[in-house]
N, C-alpha and C positions, 0 to 999 in steps of 0.2 A: 556395617555388614562388608566385609572384604572383597574386592572383586578379584577373581584368579586370572592371571594375564597369563596367557600363553604364547609362547613363539620366543623370537630373540626383541626384548625391550630395553631401553636406556636402565644405566644403572641406579638403582634408587628412585625407581617409579615407584609408586603405589596409589590405586584406587580403589577408593570405599564409596558406600552408599551411605547419603543422610537421609532426614526426613522427604518422605514421597519419592524415595529412591532417586534423588539428585548426587550425582556422582561429584566426590571429590578428588580431584587430581593432584597428588603431590610429586615432586620431583626438584632434582637438584638444579636444572636450569630451566628456563623458558622453551629450550629445545624440547626436554624432556616432556615439559607440561604441556604442550602442542602435540607430542608423539599420544600422549596419553587421550589428549581430547579427543583425536583422531580415530583411538582404538574406542572409546566410548559412543563416538558418533555411529560409529559402523555397527557397532553392538547393539543399540538402543533405537537406531534411526537409518540404519543399512537402507531398509525400502524407501526411503523417503527421498534419500540420496539419490539414489541409483533411477528414482524414475525421474527426477528433476534433471539429473545429465542424459538419458535416453530421452525425453521430450526436448531439451534443449539441442541435442543433435540432430534432432528430426529424424529418430530413429525409433518412433515407436512401432509401426507396421512391423518392421525389422525382428522387433526385441518382445515386444508385447501382444498386439493385438491387431491382425490384418484386417480392420474395419474399413468402411467408407470413412467412417466419423475420425478415425486414427489417421486415416490418410490426409484428411484435411488439416489436423494438427501437424503431420510431419511438413506438410506443404507449407504451413505458416513460420513454422521455426528455421527452414530451410531459407524462405524469404530473408529472415532476420539476418541471417548467417552468423549466430553468435560465435560460431566455431572457428569465424576465420581470424587469422593473425595471431592467434594467442601466444605464439611462440614469442613474438616481438614483446609483448607483455611480459613475459616470464623474463627475458632480455634485459629489461629496465629495471627489474630486480636487484638490488648489490649481493654480494656473497652472503652477507648474515641473512638478510631475508630470505634468499633462497632456500638456505638452509633451515630454516624454521618453517618455511611451506612443504619443504622436504619431509622434515621430522613429521608434520601433520599428516601428510598422504601415507608417508611408511607406517604408521598408527593405524589408520582406515585399513591398509592390504593386510595387515598382519591380522586383523579379525578377519577380514571377508575372504580371504585367501583359505581360510579351514572352515569358516560357515557363511552362506549366504541364506539370504532368506529365503522361507519356503515359499512364498508367491513367486520369486524369479525360480524355480522349480517347477513349478505348476505350469509355467508358461515357455520352460526349457531355455531358460536366458542363463548361460554364465559370465558373469560379471567380469569384463576387464577390469584391470588395474587400475586404480585411483590416481592420476596425475596432477602435478599442481596445473594444468593449463584447464582440468576440469573445474578447480576451486574460480579460477579466472572467470570460465566460463557461466558459474552460477553468480559471481558478483554483476554479472552483467544481466542475467535473468532476472535476480531481485530488484533492481534498479528499472527494468524497462517495463515490467509488467504492470507498474502501477501507472504509466503514462499510457499505455495500449488502449486502455479501459477508460481512460477518462480526458486528459490534454487531447488525443488524437480522435476520439470519438465525438466530444464535442466541436472540432474544428470539421470535423465531418459533417456531422448535422448541419454546420451551418450552411457550407456548400448545396449537401441536398434542399435547404431548406431555399434558399438563391433558387436554384433549380426549378423547384417546386412553386416558386412566385409570388413568395412572401414579400410584402412589402419592405422596401430598405429603411425607413424611417422604424417601422416596427422591428426589425431586424437589429438596427443599431441600440434598441433599449434593452436588448437583451446581452447584446457580445460585445466585446471591448472595442468597436469599430465606430468609425462615424459614418454615415450613410453616404456622403461625398467620395468615401474611400472603396466602396463595394464597386467593381468593375461587373455589371451585371450581365454584360455580355459576355466578358473572357470567361467568367466563372462559369457560365450556361454553357460553355464549350468543353468543358470536361468530360472526359469519358471515364465515370468514376467505375472502377472493378471491385473487387471482391471489397468486404468490412476489414478493416484493421484489424479487428479480431474476429474471425467467422465465428458463426452462431454455433456451430457443429463444435467447439472447442470445448465438450465436457470433459475433456480429459486433462484440463488446465487445473483440475481441482488439487493437484500437489503443488502446484504454485500459488505461492502466497499473494493477493491483493493486498499491499502495504499501503493504505490511504488513510483515512481518517483517524485521528488519535489525538490526546491530550499528553502535553508535559508541562509543568512547572516547576521552577527552583523559587527558593526562600530566603531571605539573608536572616540572619542570626539576631537581629534586633526585632522579627518578627515573630519568632519562636519560642516556645517554651523553655528549650533547654540553652538557648543563644548559640546554638549551632545551624549552619546552613542546610537546608533539607531540599532533597527532589524527589519529584513524584510524576510517575510515567505509566501509561496506560494505552499501548499501541492499540486500535482498534481496526482488528483484522478478521479474518475469517473464523468463526469458532465452531462454525457446522462441519466440521471436518476431525479425523482421528489419525493420525497424530496431530497434536497443536503444531502450527507454524515453528514457534520457538521451542528451543532445547535448554535446559538451565545448568550450569555447570560450577562449583568452584575450584579454582585455582591457586597453588601455593610451591613456591620455588626462591630459592635463596631467603634472601630478607622482605619477601614481596608476594602480596597474596590478589587475585581479581575473583570476581563472581559477578554473575548475571545470566544473561540469555546472547544465545546467537542463533544462527539458522544453521542446520547440518549441511555441512559443505565446506563452511568456512571457517578458520581457523580465528581464536580470539575472543573477545567478549564485545559484542555489538552495544548492546544497552546494558548498564549496570554499573559496578564500582570498585574501585583498589582502597587500599590504606586510605589516599589522600584525596582522592577524586570521583567523584559519579558523573555519569553523563546517560541521557534518554533522548528519545529520539520522535519526530513525528514527522509529516509528508508536508511540505510547503506549497506544492502545485505550482511549482517553478515550470515555465514554458520554456524545455530546452529540446522539442520534437519539432521542427518544420517542413513544410510541404513546399515544393515548386512547381509551377505548370510548364512541363515541358512539351514543345511544338515538335511533332516526329515526324518523320517520314520515311521511305526507302531504309528503314532499320537505322536510322540516325536523327539527332536532336539538335535543334538551330541553337547556334553562342554567336551573338551579334549576328552577323551578314554570313557567318559561316556554318556548315552543316558538321558535325561530329560523330565519331561513331562513340557507339556505347562498349562497355566493357561487358564481354559475354560470359555470365559463369553458368555452369551445368553441374546439376548435382543429381543424382543418382538415389531414388529411395528403394531400399529393397524390400520385399514383401516374403511374409512366410506362407501365403497360399494363392499368390499371384506374379504373374512376371514382373520384373523391376522397372521402375517408371522413371525416365528421364526427364527434368524439368530443366528451363533455363529461364535465366535471370538476365534481364538487361541494367547493368549500373553504370551511372556516371557520380562526378564528385558531389551530389546531393544526395543520394543515395540509390534504392532498389527503384526501378521504375513499375508501375503499376500497370502494365498494358504489354502491347506487342506493337513495337517502334515501327515495324513495315505494316502495319496500319495507319496508314495517315490519321493525325488528328493530334487532341491535346490532352494531355496524363500527367499524372502526379509521380513525384520523386518524393520520398520522404527520407529525415535524416533526424538520427537521434542523438544530442552530443556525444554521449558514453558509448556508443556503439563500437567503439575500438578501446574501450578502457579495461581496468581491472589490475593493473600493478599498484596503481596510487591507492586503490581502495583498500589493497590488502595490507599496503603499509600503514596507510592510516587507523586501520582497525588493530594493526598490532601496536602501532606507536603509541596509541590513546590508552591500550590495556596498562601500558606502563608510567604514564603521565603523572605528574602530581601537582599541577595547578591549573587554574580554569583558563588561564592564558595559555599555557601548552597544550590543555585539550582543545581549546579553539585552533591552533595553529596547526595539530595533527587532523582533528578531522574538516577542519577546512580546507583540504585537499583531498576529499574522500569524492568522488568523481559522478556517484549519483546523488539525488536531492534527497536531503532532509531537513529538518530543522533540530538542531540540537540543542539543549539546554546543560550545564555545567555547574557543579557545586563542589567547592574544598574546604577541606579542614581547616582552612585559615578564615572563612566567612565568606568568599569571593563567591558572587554567582557570574554567570555570563550565557549568552545565544551567540550562536553561528550557524547562518544556512550553509550547506554545502551543496554539493552539484556542478559539472561543466555546464556553464550558462553561456550560450552562443553570443557575441559580440557581432549586431546586426547594425544595419544602414539606418543612419539617424533617422529618428520617424516612426519605424516600424518596429513593431511588439512581437512578431512572430505568429499572430493568429492565422492572417489571410494567406493562403499560398501565394508563393514570391515568382515573378516572370523568372524563368531558370535563363533564359537568352541574354539576361542582363546582369554581368558579372558585378554591378553594384549591389545586386541583391545577395551575395555569396557570403558566407559567414567569415568575420574576421578576427579568427581567435575566440579564445575563453577568457571569459572576466576574472581578475583578482579575488579571492575570496575575500578579502578585506573591502572589496565592494558590493559584496553583497549585505542583506541586511544581518547586522549584527550587536550586540549590545554587552556593556560590562556594567557589571554594580550600579543598577538604577536608583534614583533616589526612594522611588515608591518601596522599594525593599523586595520585589517579585518579578518575576518575569513568565509569561504564559504563552504558550503555543497550542493551537487548536486546528490549525489547518485554515486560519484566516489570514486576510492581507497584512504582511508585514513589510509591505514595499517600503515604506517611511522609514524602515529603521535600516537604510543601505544608500548608497550611491545611485544603484540600479534599480530598475523594476522587474524582477524576475516573475511575477505571478501576475497572468492578467485575467484569470477565472478562477479564484480561491473561492474556498468552500463559505459558507455562512460565518460570523462572527458569533452566534448565539453561544454557544459553547465557551468561548473564550471569555464573553462579557460574563457569563453566569459564573466561571471560577473567577474571576478578578473580582466580582461583588463578593465572594465568598473567603476572599483571601483577604478584602477589604475590613470584613468585618469583625477580624479581632487579631490581636497581635500577639498572640502566645500560641501559635499553631505547634499542633505534635501530631505521632503516629494518628490519635483518634480521629480529629478535624480532617487532616488529609484524605483519609479512608473515607470520610463522610463525603468529602467533594467529588472521589470517583466514583460514588456508589451515588450520587445525586442524579436525581429524575426529574428535576423542574424545567420546564420548557418556556424560555421568554420569548421565543417564536409563537408559540399557543396566547401568550399573554397578549402580545402584541396584535395579533390576529382578531381574539377576541375583543379588543378595546375597540374594532373597528365594527365589528360582526354586532355585537349585542345590542347596542343602540340602534342599529339599522334595522333590525330583526321583527317583526311580528312575533307576539307571544306563540309559542307553542311547546311542544315535549321537548325537542332538540335546545330550543334556545335555553329551556329551565336546567336540562343536563348540566349544559355549558356555562350556567350562571352559577352554578355552586361549586365548578371543577377548581381544584387549586393547582392546576396544570402540572401534576405529577403524573408521571407515567409510570404509575407503580403496578404490582401485580394485579390489584383488584379493583385497579379505576374502570368506570364503564363509559366515562366521560371521553378519555382518552382514545378509543376503537372510534365512537363518534367522530370525536374531531377531527380525526384521520379522513374519516368519509365525506366529511364535509370539506376539509382541505383538497383531497381529489375530485370533487365535484367544481369547487373554484377553480383549478387549474384548466379544467375540461372547457369551464364555462367562459372564461378569460381569454386563453389561448387557442382552445380548439374551436369556439365558434368564432371567435376574431380571424383567425387567418391559418393556423396551422392545420386543423382540422379535428375534431372529434376523435375518431380513430386513429389518427398518428400520436394524438397524445396519449391515449391509452394502452398505445404499443410503446412506447417510449417509457411510462411508467411503469408497467409491467413488464417489461424485458429487454430494459437496457439500465443503465447506472446514471443516465443523464441527470434525474432529478435525486439522485441520490448523492451524487458529486457538488452539482451546479445549482443548489436552489436557491441560491439567495439573489440573483439578479432576476428570477421567476418572482420569489418573493417581493423585490422592490419594486416592481411593475404592479404586480396586485393589490399592495397597499398604499400606492402612491395614488391621491384622487384625480390628478393630472396625465395619469400614464396614457400614451397613445394607443395602448389597447382597449380605453375604454371610449368607445366611439359609439356604438349603437346602443349602450345602456352607461349607467354612472357606478362608481365603485361600489355605492351602498346597495343598489339594484342586485348588482351580480354575488354580493355577499348573499343578501337575502336568498336570490333564487339556489345559490347551491347549498344552503342549509335546507331549502324545501326540498330541493331534490334530495339529499341524503336520507332525509328523513320516509323516504315513501320505501316500505318494505324494510326498512331496518330491525334487525335484533337488538330491541333494547338488554337484553340479559345477559350480552357477551361481556366479558372483562378482558382488559389488555392481555393478560395470560394466556385466554382462549384464544385469542387471534395471532399473538406475536410468539409463536413459537418453531424451533426448527429441530430437525435431527443430527446427529455428529454421525457423519458416514466415514466408513474407511475410504483412506485415499484411494486403495488401490481396488477395491470389489465396489464402491460407489453406491452402497445401497441395493446391492444384488445379492445380497446373502440373506436365508431366514433369521429373523428376529432371535428365536432360539441359538443361534451360534453367537452372539455378542460382539460382532464385528460393529456393530452400528450402536448409538446410544440416545433414548431419549423419546419422544420429543421433549427438549427444554423449552422453558419459557424464558424468553430475553426481556429484561426490564429497562426502560429508556426508549426514546426514539431517536429522530434524524439529530434534533438539536439539543439535547441532554445532555451534560457530561459525562453519563455512562450510559452511551450509545446503544439501541438495540434494533438496528436497524434489518428487515428482511427484505429480500427481491432478488428478481431472477434476471440473470444477467448470461450471455452464450448460453443458452439452452439448459444452465443448471441454477438450483436455488444458492444463494450466498448471501452471506450476512457482514457487518459492521459492528463489531463489538468488541469491547476490551478484554482480548485474546489472554493478555496477561496483563500482570498488575505489580508495582515494585514502588516501595516507599524506602528511604533510607534518610536518616539523619546523620551527618557527618562528624557528630562526636563520638559516635557509637561505631562498631566494627560491625554492624547487622544491616544485612538486606531483607527487607520484608517481601514477599512473594507469593503470588497464587496464579494458578494457569489455569485454562479451560481445557483440560487432558491430562495429559500423565507424562512421565520421562520417556516410556518406550512406546515403540510402533507394533511390539508385537500381543498378537491380541489375548493370546494366555499368559502374559505377565501382569503380575499384581499391580504393575505402575502403567498400565495400558491407558486407563481411564479414573484411576484414583482420586485425582483433585478436580474432579467436576463439581463433586458437591460441594466441597468448599467453597469454588469459585463463585457459585450459584448463592452464596450466603455470603459471601465477602470475608470468610475466613481466611489470614495470612499467614504463612509459616514463616521460619528464620532460617537466613543462609549465613552462616557464622565466617566471617574472614580470620584468617591466622596467621600470625609470621612467624616463619622460620626460625627456628634456635639459633 
């Protein structure tokens, strides 16, 4: 189906829709392709783009909804100041890059200038033109929010636990610090302000959490065709419409590229061209640090001197209320969390890529045209936000490169503990060379797997100090090792796999220790699969929850606090590995008043109390896909929301299916997008939890969900121009 393009557009541009409405953009050159991509983004995902921009600018009360909840959202984004110094980033791009980014913006504006989303008309918002600085800001947003609710959250939790009196040895067992490094007196003096991500931020639903994911590449000697293969399934929120990702195929000159990106960004973020494919996961790089600032009389101490802060004032315009002026105090360490006129110790926090954008856009544009694994590693190695990228080319090579601006710190400092702001020895000393970050090229085993596990051993530096558990990576590696003739069907099976190594290892401890009971019998017969009809999977989760409360709640943190962390934050979603290690280690310092076996048996008995033995995994593990604008507030018959849908898998299975609350709203980790490609073909197999369009009455609004649930893939075809 050909799309009619209105207005002035590049000569030779043609846009058609393929299977499931995925646009195919054909142009004479890359500038024409990016113009067409911008047009498609505005046409199919204009609302998503505009909400992202409004939130990033801290203008929600002005443009969308003047509520107390939205005011907290605006405060949060104004504090981060993502709109600052964007012109400097634009000036770092060369003339060709500026031309390509301008072409993308021109395509966006060609559509938005004649038609704005209905939702914008409902709230009286007339969008301003999309400019290059908006795209640069989106780069910052996508990169930061993975950290705001993970690394920053767990570092804040550590300080709160110190201030609550949790023993230093117990803390050292859970976090990447030594007990003697914990200056309890100093940490107890810190006046903690608002949370890094306030609980009120339900409006963050349009902004993706790019957290857990799987990707792997396989050398030709382990595939059926003899060609290298790449697989990627980013685990993001699936309980939203539209999906985070937007699929496109592009063709220009004698080149093509296809895959997925995020509306607002030009190029292909994950996908392939004729010669090269690339896929991404999150590496849990710690490139966000805090400093303790000693303040009085509006100043902060630096050595023996007292220095002024830079004062930044922001005005939030409000539809229904008077404008609100905010004052922020900044120094070289970031934005102060508090008022320096009130004497005391406060935190400043800085994220490595906080002033980034240019190199990220450059990297995405460059990899779209790269031809070899080495070129792909070189291009994306300069990406400013943190990802694990794997690559495969049509010459049979495979590779891996961690990306992101990783700060160089004082020797012996890993960035987890807040540092003394008055001592210049603790200032950052630039950023790491990408070649010192974890990376790999053509390993002897014939495959590379990244699934958010610790990969520090593959680099000169150690960028991750709190990685996610390695269960998924171990399971994927196990399945890759089992055969030497992998193909689409075997790799699809890995993406859909629901076996939990974590559950198996816990059961190996529990079953010999527990007395006979109904719960024990159920778990003894379990195959450790989190499939829809499993009755054992939800009971194991009940046991696992009770075990955490028993071990950590009763032994030092408090049961009520454990319940809050489990039900209302992402701490145990992201950082369960260290907690698991302490629960399974019989010599764990947390086992003081009871043994490991006693704790496991007691948790099993507690889980059995009043348990409903009839429920299956699909009964308890399901979520609604809600519209990002209306947020579940419209009647079901209008069709803006979809579901509830069951999610197969658990926290530690290759096909993740995690559902939890964070920031006052339900969220999920599951493979929002799946792709598989054999580099001997010109095909990208994909399926997406959603559709191409964010328009409710488009037939492409949610038409991919049913296939996604079943694991059915479509084909995107790459074509070379004649």
